[in-house]
VMD Tcl script that builds the backbone (N, CA, C; Angstrom):
set m [mol new atoms 480]
animate dup $m
set s [atomselect $m all]
$s set {name element resname resid chain x y z} {
  {N N MET 1 A 0.890 -1.091 -0.006}
  {CA C MET 1 A -0.094 0.068 0.007}
  {C C MET 1 A 0.849 1.258 0.074}
  {N N GLU 2 A 0.273 2.341 -0.127}
  {CA C GLU 2 A 0.944 3.577 -0.267}
  {C C GLU 2 A 0.865 4.207 1.138}
  {N N ASN 3 A 1.872 4.784 1.433}
  {CA C ASN 3 A 1.784 5.638 2.634}
  {C C ASN 3 A 1.391 7.060 2.250}
  {N N GLU 4 A 1.660 7.946 3.198}
  {CA C GLU 4 A 1.135 9.345 3.186}
  {C C GLU 4 A 1.780 10.026 2.096}
  {N N ASN 5 A 2.937 9.797 1.687}
  {CA C ASN 5 A 3.702 10.498 0.779}
  {C C ASN 5 A 3.558 10.044 -0.696}
  {N N GLN 6 A 2.598 9.036 -0.720}
  {CA C GLN 6 A 2.364 8.467 -2.020}
  {C C GLN 6 A 3.544 7.560 -2.506}
  {N N LYS 7 A 4.415 7.073 -1.641}
  {CA C LYS 7 A 5.516 6.151 -2.026}
  {C C LYS 7 A 5.035 4.746 -1.718}
  {N N PRO 8 A 5.410 3.888 -2.558}
  {CA C PRO 8 A 5.076 2.544 -2.403}
  {C C PRO 8 A 5.885 1.991 -1.394}
  {N N GLN 9 A 5.287 1.059 -0.722}
  {CA C GLN 9 A 6.156 0.380 0.431}
  {C C GLN 9 A 6.948 -0.825 -0.293}
  {N N PRO 10 A 8.060 -1.257 0.388}
  {CA C PRO 10 A 8.851 -2.200 -0.107}
  {C C PRO 10 A 8.063 -3.483 -0.503}
  {N N GLU 11 A 7.254 -3.877 0.219}
  {CA C GLU 11 A 6.600 -5.182 0.138}
  {C C GLU 11 A 5.751 -5.065 -1.152}
  {N N ASP 12 A 5.125 -3.827 -1.365}
  {CA C ASP 12 A 4.440 -3.761 -2.554}
  {C C ASP 12 A 5.215 -3.690 -3.816}
  {N N VAL 13 A 6.393 -3.178 -3.777}
  {CA C VAL 13 A 7.313 -3.174 -4.823}
  {C C VAL 13 A 7.569 -4.530 -5.131}
  {N N LEU 14 A 8.046 -5.358 -4.181}
  {CA C LEU 14 A 8.346 -6.758 -4.286}
  {C C LEU 14 A 7.133 -7.598 -5.050}
  {N N ALA 15 A 5.925 -7.309 -4.590}
  {CA C ALA 15 A 4.747 -7.971 -5.213}
  {C C ALA 15 A 4.553 -7.416 -6.547}
  {N N ILE 16 A 4.769 -6.201 -6.932}
  {CA C ILE 16 A 4.709 -5.842 -8.389}
  {C C ILE 16 A 5.622 -6.377 -9.135}
  {N N LYS 17 A 6.958 -6.504 -8.612}
  {CA C LYS 17 A 8.026 -6.987 -9.340}
  {C C LYS 17 A 7.731 -8.539 -9.688}
  {N N ALA 18 A 7.174 -9.312 -8.721}
  {CA C ALA 18 A 6.867 -10.667 -8.814}
  {C C ALA 18 A 5.887 -10.782 -9.871}
  {N N GLN 19 A 4.826 -10.044 -9.854}
  {CA C GLN 19 A 3.754 -10.047 -10.815}
  {C C GLN 19 A 4.240 -9.750 -12.142}
  {N N LEU 20 A 5.153 -8.896 -12.383}
  {CA C LEU 20 A 5.831 -8.419 -13.532}
  {C C LEU 20 A 6.674 -9.612 -14.197}
  {N N VAL 21 A 7.366 -10.253 -13.227}
  {CA C VAL 21 A 8.121 -11.343 -13.712}
  {C C VAL 21 A 7.160 -12.524 -14.221}
  {N N GLU 22 A 6.088 -12.691 -13.358}
  {CA C GLU 22 A 5.059 -13.700 -13.916}
  {C C GLU 22 A 4.546 -13.402 -15.257}
  {N N GLU 23 A 4.113 -12.164 -15.494}
  {CA C GLU 23 A 3.638 -11.753 -16.644}
  {C C GLU 23 A 4.573 -11.894 -17.823}
  {N N GLN 24 A 5.980 -11.441 -17.563}
  {CA C GLN 24 A 6.887 -11.630 -18.663}
  {C C GLN 24 A 7.085 -13.113 -19.000}
  {N N LYS 25 A 7.048 -14.005 -18.013}
  {CA C LYS 25 A 7.033 -15.432 -18.228}
  {C C LYS 25 A 5.889 -15.922 -19.124}
  {N N ALA 26 A 4.678 -15.463 -18.756}
  {CA C ALA 26 A 3.522 -15.766 -19.366}
  {C C ALA 26 A 3.584 -15.170 -20.822}
  {N N ASN 27 A 4.134 -14.036 -21.033}
  {CA C ASN 27 A 4.163 -13.416 -22.327}
  {C C ASN 27 A 5.232 -14.242 -23.147}
  {N N ALA 28 A 6.378 -14.550 -22.646}
  {CA C ALA 28 A 7.323 -15.345 -23.237}
  {C C ALA 28 A 6.797 -16.686 -23.765}
  {N N THR 29 A 6.116 -17.418 -22.870}
  {CA C THR 29 A 5.456 -18.704 -23.183}
  {C C THR 29 A 4.390 -18.463 -24.519}
  {N N PHE 30 A 3.663 -17.551 -24.341}
  {CA C PHE 30 A 2.733 -17.026 -25.312}
  {C C PHE 30 A 3.360 -16.777 -26.648}
  {N N LYS 31 A 4.484 -16.050 -26.677}
  {CA C LYS 31 A 5.208 -15.790 -27.824}
  {C C LYS 31 A 5.759 -16.949 -28.504}
  {N N GLU 32 A 6.346 -17.911 -27.663}
  {CA C GLU 32 A 6.813 -19.337 -28.023}
  {C C GLU 32 A 5.828 -20.131 -28.613}
  {N N ALA 33 A 4.575 -20.073 -28.018}
  {CA C ALA 33 A 3.529 -20.807 -28.602}
  {C C ALA 33 A 3.052 -20.284 -29.950}
  {N N MET 34 A 2.980 -18.945 -30.046}
  {CA C MET 34 A 2.673 -18.351 -31.337}
  {C C MET 34 A 3.621 -18.567 -32.389}
  {N N GLU 35 A 4.912 -18.537 -32.111}
  {CA C GLU 35 A 5.925 -19.003 -33.017}
  {C C GLU 35 A 5.939 -20.465 -33.426}
  {N N GLN 36 A 5.659 -21.281 -32.593}
  {CA C GLN 36 A 5.419 -22.758 -32.851}
  {C C GLN 36 A 4.254 -22.961 -33.886}
  {N N ARG 37 A 3.141 -22.111 -33.552}
  {CA C ARG 37 A 1.904 -22.136 -34.205}
  {C C ARG 37 A 2.220 -21.508 -35.725}
  {N N ASP 38 A 2.870 -20.586 -35.848}
  {CA C ASP 38 A 3.241 -20.060 -37.102}
  {C C ASP 38 A 4.135 -20.978 -37.956}
  {N N ALA 39 A 5.075 -21.590 -37.199}
  {CA C ALA 39 A 5.845 -22.603 -38.003}
  {C C ALA 39 A 4.952 -23.857 -38.437}
  {N N LYS 40 A 4.147 -24.309 -37.665}
  {CA C LYS 40 A 3.191 -25.403 -38.000}
  {C C LYS 40 A 2.335 -24.875 -39.175}
  {N N LEU 41 A 1.810 -23.827 -39.119}
  {CA C LEU 41 A 1.075 -23.164 -40.211}
  {C C LEU 41 A 1.746 -23.101 -41.450}
  {N N ALA 42 A 2.921 -22.679 -41.359}
  {CA C ALA 42 A 3.842 -22.470 -42.621}
  {C C ALA 42 A 4.163 -23.929 -43.223}
  {N N ALA 43 A 4.303 -24.998 -42.338}
  {CA C ALA 43 A 4.583 -26.218 -42.722}
  {C C ALA 43 A 3.278 -26.771 -43.430}
  {N N LEU 44 A 2.254 -26.624 -42.783}
  {CA C LEU 44 A 0.866 -27.037 -43.434}
  {C C LEU 44 A 0.670 -26.306 -44.869}
  {N N GLU 45 A 0.930 -25.117 -44.806}
  {CA C GLU 45 A 0.735 -24.374 -46.177}
  {C C GLU 45 A 1.496 -24.831 -47.144}
  {N N THR 46 A 2.880 -25.210 -46.933}
  {CA C THR 46 A 3.717 -25.851 -47.816}
  {C C THR 46 A 3.288 -27.299 -48.192}
  {N N ALA 47 A 2.839 -28.078 -47.295}
  {CA C ALA 47 A 2.299 -29.266 -47.554}
  {C C ALA 47 A 1.183 -29.293 -48.464}
  {N N LEU 48 A 0.239 -28.251 -48.179}
  {CA C LEU 48 A -0.952 -28.173 -48.943}
  {C C LEU 48 A -0.561 -27.736 -50.430}
  {N N SER 49 A 0.270 -26.881 -50.653}
  {CA C SER 49 A 0.790 -26.345 -51.883}
  {C C SER 49 A 1.452 -27.494 -52.635}
  {N N GLU 50 A 2.265 -28.319 -52.056}
  {CA C GLU 50 A 2.837 -29.618 -52.697}
  {C C GLU 50 A 1.833 -30.522 -52.885}
  {N N ALA 51 A 0.649 -30.641 -52.229}
  {CA C ALA 51 A -0.242 -31.736 -52.568}
  {C C ALA 51 A -1.133 -31.152 -53.724}
  {N N LYS 52 A -1.494 -29.830 -53.693}
  {CA C LYS 52 A -2.115 -29.119 -54.920}
  {C C LYS 52 A -1.189 -29.416 -56.241}
  {N N GLN 53 A 0.074 -29.158 -56.113}
  {CA C GLN 53 A 0.809 -29.605 -57.163}
  {C C GLN 53 A 0.683 -30.910 -57.671}
  {N N GLY 54 A 0.936 -31.887 -56.734}
  {CA C GLY 54 A 0.999 -33.418 -56.959}
  {C C GLY 54 A -0.402 -33.752 -57.600}
  {N N SER 55 A -1.526 -33.083 -56.956}
  {CA C SER 55 A -2.803 -33.269 -57.458}
  {C C SER 55 A -3.075 -32.987 -59.035}
  {N N GLU 56 A -2.475 -31.674 -59.272}
  {CA C GLU 56 A -2.592 -31.130 -60.606}
  {C C GLU 56 A -1.888 -31.972 -61.596}
  {N N ALA 57 A -0.589 -32.525 -61.033}
  {CA C ALA 57 A 0.212 -33.336 -61.854}
  {C C ALA 57 A -0.523 -34.789 -62.190}
  {N N SER 58 A -1.142 -35.144 -61.077}
  {CA C SER 58 A -1.898 -36.580 -61.227}
  {C C SER 58 A -3.045 -36.393 -62.078}
  {N N ALA 59 A -3.624 -35.277 -62.166}
  {CA C ALA 59 A -4.774 -35.014 -63.080}
  {C C ALA 59 A -4.349 -35.047 -64.363}
  {N N ALA 60 A -3.264 -34.397 -64.703}
  {CA C ALA 60 A -2.837 -34.272 -66.096}
  {C C ALA 60 A -2.323 -35.653 -66.482}
  {N N ASP 61 A -1.599 -36.460 -65.528}
  {CA C ASP 61 A -1.218 -37.707 -65.847}
  {C C ASP 61 A -2.489 -38.635 -66.332}
  {N N LEU 62 A -3.517 -38.466 -65.447}
  {CA C LEU 62 A -4.636 -39.166 -65.658}
  {C C LEU 62 A -5.288 -38.795 -66.927}
  {N N ALA 63 A -5.378 -37.600 -67.213}
  {CA C ALA 63 A -5.899 -37.221 -68.577}
  {C C ALA 63 A -5.127 -37.782 -69.768}
  {N N ALA 64 A -3.827 -37.938 -69.554}
  {CA C ALA 64 A -2.957 -38.361 -70.618}
  {C C ALA 64 A -3.228 -39.909 -70.809}
  {N N VAL 65 A -3.388 -40.530 -69.765}
  {CA C VAL 65 A -3.721 -42.001 -69.627}
  {C C VAL 65 A -4.989 -42.275 -70.371}
  {N N LYS 66 A -6.017 -41.487 -70.161}
  {CA C LYS 66 A -7.285 -41.683 -70.573}
  {C C LYS 66 A -7.385 -41.426 -72.095}
  {N N GLU 67 A -6.550 -40.344 -72.467}
  {CA C GLU 67 A -6.459 -40.111 -74.001}
  {C C GLU 67 A -5.639 -41.320 -74.709}
  {N N ALA 68 A -4.698 -41.758 -74.099}
  {CA C ALA 68 A -3.949 -42.927 -74.758}
  {C C ALA 68 A -4.930 -44.138 -74.647}
  {N N ARG 69 A -5.697 -44.357 -73.738}
  {CA C ARG 69 A -6.673 -45.533 -73.746}
  {C C ARG 69 A -7.608 -45.342 -74.842}
  {N N ASP 70 A -8.180 -44.178 -74.956}
  {CA C ASP 70 A -9.224 -43.889 -75.905}
  {C C ASP 70 A -8.713 -44.139 -77.419}
  {N N GLN 71 A -7.468 -43.793 -77.585}
  {CA C GLN 71 A -6.776 -43.918 -78.937}
  {C C GLN 71 A -6.493 -45.517 -79.105}
  {N N ALA 72 A -6.080 -46.160 -78.116}
  {CA C ALA 72 A -5.951 -47.653 -78.170}
  {C C ALA 72 A -7.233 -48.287 -78.519}
  {N N VAL 73 A -8.350 -47.942 -77.860}
  {CA C VAL 73 A -9.524 -48.604 -78.215}
  {C C VAL 73 A -10.105 -48.238 -79.472}
  {N N ALA 74 A -9.881 -47.055 -79.977}
  {CA C ALA 74 A -10.228 -46.853 -81.280}
  {C C ALA 74 A -9.411 -47.619 -82.355}
  {N N ARG 75 A -8.044 -47.815 -82.100}
  {CA C ARG 75 A -7.299 -48.505 -82.964}
  {C C ARG 75 A -7.750 -50.199 -82.994}
  {N N TYR 76 A -8.155 -50.414 -81.741}
  {CA C TYR 76 A -8.680 -51.847 -81.677}
  {C C TYR 76 A -9.844 -52.029 -82.347}
  {N N LEU 77 A -10.788 -51.218 -82.196}
  {CA C LEU 77 A -12.150 -51.271 -82.857}
  {C C LEU 77 A -11.763 -51.439 -84.458}
  {N N THR 78 A -11.059 -50.437 -85.085}
  {CA C THR 78 A -10.646 -50.367 -86.502}
  {C C THR 78 A -10.061 -51.894 -86.916}
  {N N MET 79 A -9.137 -52.358 -85.941}
  {CA C MET 79 A -8.570 -53.588 -86.296}
  {C C MET 79 A -9.514 -54.805 -86.252}
  {N N VAL 80 A -10.393 -54.733 -85.180}
  {CA C VAL 80 A -11.536 -55.721 -85.195}
  {C C VAL 80 A -12.339 -55.884 -86.340}
  {N N LYS 81 A -12.845 -54.532 -86.769}
  {CA C LYS 81 A -13.628 -54.487 -87.973}
  {C C LYS 81 A -13.121 -55.115 -89.322}
  {N N ALA 82 A -11.672 -54.845 -89.340}
  {CA C ALA 82 A -10.922 -55.280 -90.464}
  {C C ALA 82 A -10.643 -56.815 -90.430}
  {N N LEU 83 A -10.722 -57.425 -89.158}
  {CA C LEU 83 A -10.425 -58.772 -89.047}
  {C C LEU 83 A -11.673 -59.544 -89.129}
  {N N ASN 84 A -12.780 -58.995 -89.097}
  {CA C ASN 84 A -14.019 -59.683 -89.053}
  {C C ASN 84 A -14.988 -59.260 -90.178}
  {N N PRO 85 A -14.645 -59.480 -91.375}
  {CA C PRO 85 A -15.245 -58.811 -92.540}
  {C C PRO 85 A -16.825 -59.453 -92.638}
  {N N ALA 86 A -16.923 -60.669 -92.027}
  {CA C ALA 86 A -18.396 -61.466 -92.192}
  {C C ALA 86 A -19.388 -60.575 -91.397}
  {N N VAL 87 A -18.872 -59.957 -90.292}
  {CA C VAL 87 A -19.771 -59.235 -89.313}
  {C C VAL 87 A -19.848 -57.646 -89.798}
  {N N PRO 88 A -21.166 -57.370 -90.079}
  {CA C PRO 88 A -21.409 -55.895 -90.497}
  {C C PRO 88 A -20.705 -54.865 -89.483}
  {N N GLU 89 A -19.994 -53.925 -89.998}
  {CA C GLU 89 A -19.362 -52.895 -89.377}
  {C C GLU 89 A -20.181 -52.230 -88.309}
  {N N ASN 90 A -21.505 -51.955 -88.575}
  {CA C ASN 90 A -22.275 -51.157 -87.725}
  {C C ASN 90 A -22.757 -52.099 -86.416}
  {N N MET 91 A -22.392 -53.261 -86.518}
  {CA C MET 91 A -22.617 -54.171 -85.355}
  {C C MET 91 A -21.448 -54.220 -84.345}
  {N N ILE 92 A -20.265 -53.824 -84.810}
  {CA C ILE 92 A -19.085 -53.839 -83.779}
  {C C ILE 92 A -18.901 -52.392 -83.388}
  {N N VAL 93 A -19.410 -52.378 -82.215}
  {CA C VAL 93 A -19.274 -51.020 -81.266}
  {C C VAL 93 A -18.804 -51.218 -79.955}
  {N N GLY 94 A -18.450 -50.136 -79.308}
  {CA C GLY 94 A -18.145 -50.285 -77.914}
  {C C GLY 94 A -17.043 -49.013 -77.463}
  {N N GLY 95 A -17.120 -48.657 -76.159}
  {CA C GLY 95 A -16.249 -47.847 -75.885}
  {C C GLY 95 A -14.952 -48.375 -74.891}
  {N N THR 96 A -15.102 -49.706 -74.805}
  {CA C THR 96 A -14.056 -50.384 -74.041}
  {C C THR 96 A -13.772 -51.694 -74.891}
  {N N ILE 97 A -12.609 -52.286 -74.631}
  {CA C ILE 97 A -12.273 -53.522 -75.283}
  {C C ILE 97 A -13.291 -54.576 -74.938}
  {N N GLU 98 A -13.692 -54.654 -73.727}
  {CA C GLU 98 A -14.714 -55.642 -73.438}
  {C C GLU 98 A -15.902 -55.404 -74.163}
  {N N GLU 99 A -16.431 -54.131 -74.384}
  {CA C GLU 99 A -17.673 -54.081 -75.006}
  {C C GLU 99 A -17.520 -54.369 -76.501}
  {N N ILE 100 A -16.301 -54.085 -77.040}
  {CA C ILE 100 A -16.027 -54.500 -78.480}
  {C C ILE 100 A -16.009 -55.943 -78.535}
  {N N ASP 101 A -15.403 -56.728 -77.736}
  {CA C ASP 101 A -15.381 -58.183 -77.723}
  {C C ASP 101 A -16.837 -58.804 -77.659}
  {N N LEU 102 A -17.623 -57.975 -76.848}
  {CA C LEU 102 A -18.810 -58.605 -76.538}
  {C C LEU 102 A -19.789 -58.305 -77.899}
  {N N SER 103 A -19.679 -57.230 -78.574}
  {CA C SER 103 A -20.309 -56.913 -79.881}
  {C C SER 103 A -19.875 -57.960 -80.920}
  {N N ILE 104 A -18.562 -58.261 -80.951}
  {CA C ILE 104 A -18.140 -59.213 -81.985}
  {C C ILE 104 A -18.672 -60.474 -81.792}
  {N N GLU 105 A -18.882 -61.052 -80.542}
  {CA C GLU 105 A -19.533 -62.324 -80.280}
  {C C GLU 105 A -20.981 -62.272 -80.685}
  {N N ARG 106 A -21.686 -61.236 -80.216}
  {CA C ARG 106 A -23.068 -61.074 -80.772}
  {C C ARG 106 A -23.186 -61.008 -82.271}
  {N N GLY 107 A -22.227 -60.322 -83.009}
  {CA C GLY 107 A -22.311 -60.161 -84.298}
  {C C GLY 107 A -22.161 -61.475 -85.084}
  {N N LYS 108 A -21.094 -62.265 -84.615}
  {CA C LYS 108 A -20.745 -63.633 -85.043}
  {C C LYS 108 A -21.979 -64.586 -84.807}
  {N N ALA 109 A -22.700 -64.378 -83.843}
  {CA C ALA 109 A -23.755 -65.284 -83.463}
  {C C ALA 109 A -24.889 -64.924 -84.353}
  {N N MET 110 A -25.039 -63.695 -84.729}
  {CA C MET 110 A -25.945 -63.359 -85.662}
  {C C MET 110 A -25.712 -63.667 -87.087}
  {N N VAL 111 A -24.522 -63.636 -87.532}
  {CA C VAL 111 A -24.012 -64.029 -88.744}
  {C C VAL 111 A -24.301 -65.576 -89.063}
  {N N ALA 112 A -24.011 -66.324 -88.044}
  {CA C ALA 112 A -24.182 -67.855 -87.965}
  {C C ALA 112 A -25.419 -68.128 -88.099}
  {N N SER 113 A -26.440 -67.323 -87.323}
  {CA C SER 113 A -27.896 -67.764 -87.463}
  {C C SER 113 A -28.530 -67.341 -88.702}
  {N N VAL 114 A -28.115 -66.228 -89.334}
  {CA C VAL 114 A -28.568 -65.877 -90.808}
  {C C VAL 114 A -28.003 -66.945 -91.715}
  {N N LYS 115 A -26.676 -67.345 -91.625}
  {CA C LYS 115 A -26.195 -68.387 -92.545}
  {C C LYS 115 A -26.870 -69.768 -92.453}
  {N N LYS 116 A -27.140 -69.973 -91.332}
  {CA C LYS 116 A -27.975 -71.257 -91.017}
  {C C LYS 116 A -29.329 -71.174 -91.662}
  {N N ALA 117 A -30.103 -70.162 -91.486}
  {CA C ALA 117 A -31.367 -69.870 -92.135}
  {C C ALA 117 A -31.392 -69.903 -93.556}
  {N N MET 118 A -30.275 -69.296 -94.078}
  {CA C MET 118 A -30.228 -69.166 -95.547}
  {C C MET 118 A -29.829 -70.679 -96.044}
  {N N GLU 119 A -28.890 -71.389 -95.424}
  {CA C GLU 119 A -28.590 -72.876 -95.867}
  {C C GLU 119 A -29.990 -73.680 -95.847}
  {N N ALA 120 A -30.766 -73.551 -94.757}
  {CA C ALA 120 A -31.979 -74.272 -94.710}
  {C C ALA 120 A -32.905 -73.838 -95.869}
  {N N GLU 121 A -33.111 -72.467 -96.083}
  {CA C GLU 121 A -33.852 -72.138 -97.343}
  {C C GLU 121 A -33.373 -72.701 -98.538}
  {N N ALA 122 A -32.066 -72.688 -98.723}
  {CA C ALA 122 A -31.438 -73.208 -99.906}
  {C C ALA 122 A -31.707 -74.529 -100.178}
  {N N SER 123 A -31.511 -75.421 -99.039}
  {CA C SER 123 A -31.683 -76.702 -99.223}
  {C C SER 123 A -33.203 -77.240 -99.502}
  {N N ALA 124 A -34.011 -76.217 -99.080}
  {CA C ALA 124 A -35.554 -76.612 -99.291}
  {C C ALA 124 A -35.875 -76.273 -100.709}
  {N N ALA 125 A -35.219 -75.508 -101.427}
  {CA C ALA 125 A -35.531 -75.136 -102.815}
  {C C ALA 125 A -34.429 -75.565 -103.662}
  {N N LYS 126 A -33.978 -76.961 -103.548}
  {CA C LYS 126 A -32.903 -77.539 -104.271}
  {C C LYS 126 A -33.268 -77.534 -105.777}
  {N N VAL 127 A -32.426 -76.800 -106.602}
  {CA C VAL 127 A -32.406 -76.835 -108.020}
  {C C VAL 127 A -31.096 -77.653 -108.463}
  {N N PRO 128 A -31.316 -78.494 -109.449}
  {CA C PRO 128 A -30.156 -79.244 -109.853}
  {C C PRO 128 A -29.277 -78.358 -110.624}
  {N N ALA 129 A -27.997 -78.597 -110.554}
  {CA C ALA 129 A -27.010 -77.737 -111.088}
  {C C ALA 129 A -26.787 -78.098 -112.588}
  {N N GLY 130 A -26.598 -76.957 -113.400}
  {CA C GLY 130 A -26.446 -77.129 -114.930}
  {C C GLY 130 A -27.621 -77.377 -115.479}
  {N N ALA 131 A -27.777 -77.567 -116.927}
  {CA C ALA 131 A -28.572 -77.721 -117.687}
  {C C ALA 131 A -29.172 -79.065 -117.853}
  {N N PRO 132 A -30.346 -79.338 -118.169}
  {CA C PRO 132 A -30.810 -80.802 -118.451}
  {C C PRO 132 A -30.200 -81.318 -119.577}
  {N N THR 133 A -30.157 -82.498 -119.466}
  {CA C THR 133 A -29.315 -83.280 -120.750}
  {C C THR 133 A -30.382 -83.136 -121.909}
  {N N ARG 134 A -29.752 -83.162 -122.989}
  {CA C ARG 134 A -30.417 -83.002 -124.363}
  {C C ARG 134 A -30.490 -84.438 -125.055}
  {N N GLY 135 A -31.555 -84.696 -125.398}
  {CA C GLY 135 A -31.809 -85.829 -126.062}
  {C C GLY 135 A -32.421 -85.604 -127.334}
  {N N ALA 136 A -32.347 -86.565 -128.268}
  {CA C ALA 136 A -33.025 -86.482 -129.473}
  {C C ALA 136 A -34.463 -86.274 -129.505}
  {N N ILE 137 A -35.132 -85.282 -130.448}
  {CA C ILE 137 A -36.394 -85.128 -130.557}
  {C C ILE 137 A -37.087 -86.292 -130.982}
  {N N SER 138 A -38.137 -86.675 -130.489}
  {CA C SER 138 A -38.943 -87.835 -130.776}
  {C C SER 138 A -39.641 -87.604 -132.063}
  {N N LEU 139 A -39.520 -88.292 -133.076}
  {CA C LEU 139 A -40.155 -87.965 -134.244}
  {C C LEU 139 A -41.602 -88.836 -134.450}
  {N N GLU 140 A -41.799 -89.481 -133.252}
  {CA C GLU 140 A -43.090 -90.218 -133.272}
  {C C GLU 140 A -44.181 -89.107 -133.096}
  {N N GLY 141 A -45.332 -89.164 -133.728}
  {CA C GLY 141 A -46.325 -88.283 -133.810}
  {C C GLY 141 A -46.197 -87.068 -134.650}
  {N N MET 142 A -45.082 -87.033 -135.514}
  {CA C MET 142 A -44.939 -85.980 -136.373}
  {C C MET 142 A -45.554 -86.387 -137.662}
  {N N SER 143 A -45.936 -85.354 -138.500}
  {CA C SER 143 A -46.448 -85.845 -139.830}
  {C C SER 143 A -45.343 -85.996 -140.696}
  {N N SER 144 A -45.436 -86.245 -141.965}
  {CA C SER 144 A -44.429 -86.470 -142.917}
  {C C SER 144 A -43.830 -85.036 -143.208}
  {N N LYS 145 A -44.693 -84.128 -143.408}
  {CA C LYS 145 A -44.345 -82.688 -143.750}
  {C C LYS 145 A -43.382 -82.125 -142.502}
  {N N GLU 146 A -43.825 -82.435 -141.283}
  {CA C GLU 146 A -43.007 -81.967 -140.218}
  {C C GLU 146 A -41.656 -82.595 -139.910}
  {N N LYS 147 A -41.682 -83.838 -140.320}
  {CA C LYS 147 A -40.447 -84.554 -140.332}
  {C C LYS 147 A -39.404 -84.075 -141.470}
  {N N ILE 148 A -39.859 -83.836 -142.668}
  {CA C ILE 148 A -39.033 -83.170 -143.582}
  {C C ILE 148 A -38.631 -81.782 -143.167}
  {N N ALA 149 A -39.365 -80.917 -142.723}
  {CA C ALA 149 A -38.972 -79.671 -142.158}
  {C C ALA 149 A -37.956 -79.609 -141.004}
  {N N TYR 150 A -38.186 -80.678 -140.161}
  {CA C TYR 150 A -37.182 -80.865 -139.114}
  {C C TYR 150 A -35.772 -81.187 -139.564}
  {N N GLY 151 A -35.663 -82.145 -140.604}
  {CA C GLY 151 A -34.604 -82.547 -141.276}
  {C C GLY 151 A -33.863 -81.542 -141.990}
  {N N ILE 152 A -34.537 -80.659 -142.744}
  {CA C ILE 152 A -33.924 -79.477 -143.607}
  {C C ILE 152 A -33.491 -78.633 -142.453}
  {N N GLN 153 A -34.142 -78.321 -141.358}
  {CA C GLN 153 A -33.600 -77.302 -140.361}
  {C C GLN 153 A -32.312 -77.902 -139.817}
  {N N GLN 154 A -32.102 -79.034 -139.507}
  {CA C GLN 154 A -30.917 -79.580 -138.875}
  {C C GLN 154 A -29.848 -79.470 -139.932}
  {N N LYS 155 A -29.911 -79.527 -141.065}
  {CA C LYS 155 A -28.952 -79.356 -142.086}
  {C C LYS 155 A -28.512 -77.795 -142.375}
  {N N GLY 156 A -29.303 -77.000 -141.653}
  {CA C GLY 156 A -28.995 -75.418 -141.812}
  {C C GLY 156 A -29.857 -75.019 -142.921}
  {N N GLY 157 A -30.733 -75.709 -143.382}
  {CA C GLY 157 A -31.532 -74.879 -144.482}
  {C C GLY 157 A -32.801 -74.197 -143.889}
  {N N VAL 158 A -33.355 -73.518 -144.806}
  {CA C VAL 158 A -34.559 -72.707 -144.488}
  {C C VAL 158 A -35.809 -73.309 -144.833}
  {N N VAL 159 A -36.692 -73.363 -144.145}
  {CA C VAL 159 A -37.907 -74.000 -144.445}
  {C C VAL 159 A -38.922 -73.023 -144.806}
  {N N ALA 160 A -39.582 -73.095 -145.857}
  {CA C ALA 160 A -40.573 -71.991 -146.278}
  {C C ALA 160 A -41.916 -72.396 -145.885}
}
mol reanalyze $m
mol bondsrecalc $m
mol representation Tube
mol addrep $m
């Protein structure tokens, strides 16, 4: 407390000094905690920046891989169409190799079914191959005049 002259007492000065030392320690501890927090924050910001760069690089790599895959599938589709001329091209479709393979199997099954149906239809309407054998014209039942005309025609003559 203060005395009459407004001078602090020695015990008051000691208490104030002790309080000041405590506050200085608390301030130093606070400053150290803030510095640690700032260091951690800077490390996290660096890690975040690196992660973003890694993510962007991964996205670019993924886009390149997808483009390469699409090109490979397109080349596979072209090759499959060329190797399967019996299957109509519009039946061979797909965005992946598995889809293309499945469409080929379906197309081959359809071609086999159509071929089988056509063979069954062809065997039902069997037509002998080649022209029928030619035999001599029967002269029976022809009149004498017809027989003479036929003979002249065979020699290359003209019948009037």
